N, C-alpha and C positions, 0 to 999 in steps of 0.2 A: 463409444470407447468405454471399456470396462476398466475400472481401477479398484483395487482392493482397498479396504479401510486402512490396512497397514501402510500401503504406499502413500495414501493421502496424509496419514498421520506423520510419517517420516518426512515427507516434503514440507509439511507445516512446521515441524520442529526445526528443520534446517533453516527455513525462512525466518522463523522467530529468532533463532540464534544469530543469524546474519544481521537482522535488523536491530537487534538489541545491543550488539557489540559497540557501535558508535555511541549509543546513549549511555552505556556504562562508563565509557572512557571520557565522556563529556563532563564539563564541570557541573557541579550539583546545584545549579541555580533552580529556584522554585518556578514551576510551570504555572502560568496563569491562563485565563480564558483568552487573553490577547496574544499569547505566545504559542498556542496550539490551534491548528485548524484541520478539519477533515473535509475532503472534497469527494464527490461521487463522479465516476467516469462510467458512462453507459456503454455496454457492449453492442448496442444497436445503433443504427444510423448510417450504415454504408462503409465505414472505414474500420480498420482493425483496432481492437481494444489496445493492443500493444502500442500502436502508434499514438493513440489518445493518451495512454499513460506516459509515454515518453514526452509528449508535448506538455502534459501537465507538469512533469518534473522540470522541464526546461523553463516554463513560465514561473513556477514557484521558486526555483533556484535563482532566477534573475531578480525576483522580488525579495530575496534574502531569506527564504525559507529552506529548511533542511528536511529531507525525507526521514520519516520515523517508521512507518509501517503500511502494509497493504493487505486488505481483506477482500477476498473474492465473494461476490454476491451471486448465489445460484438458487434457482427454484426448479424443482422437478428435474434435476440433473442438467439443466441448461444454465449456462453462464449469462447472467443479466448485466453485470458490471462489476465495479470494484470501488471500495472506499479507500482513499489514500490519506494518510495522516502526515502532516508536516509540523515542524516546530521552528521557532526563531531563537 
């Protein structure tokens, strides 16, 4: 699948804006190492990455964490996984 740099950049900007909106509206408490965590979800292993991301969101939400952002990890044009950041 070919995607232009402009499409990727536009998609990234929309994702950042959507992910940042709740953080801007949230109270301004200081973030510490104990209140932010980033987990890695692999795109390999036989099940879809979207399913793994949804499962991660459900587990983290049940434990009291709130989604902050998601960064896709790709190498040589192949999706390898994603880093997902949560905060308490």
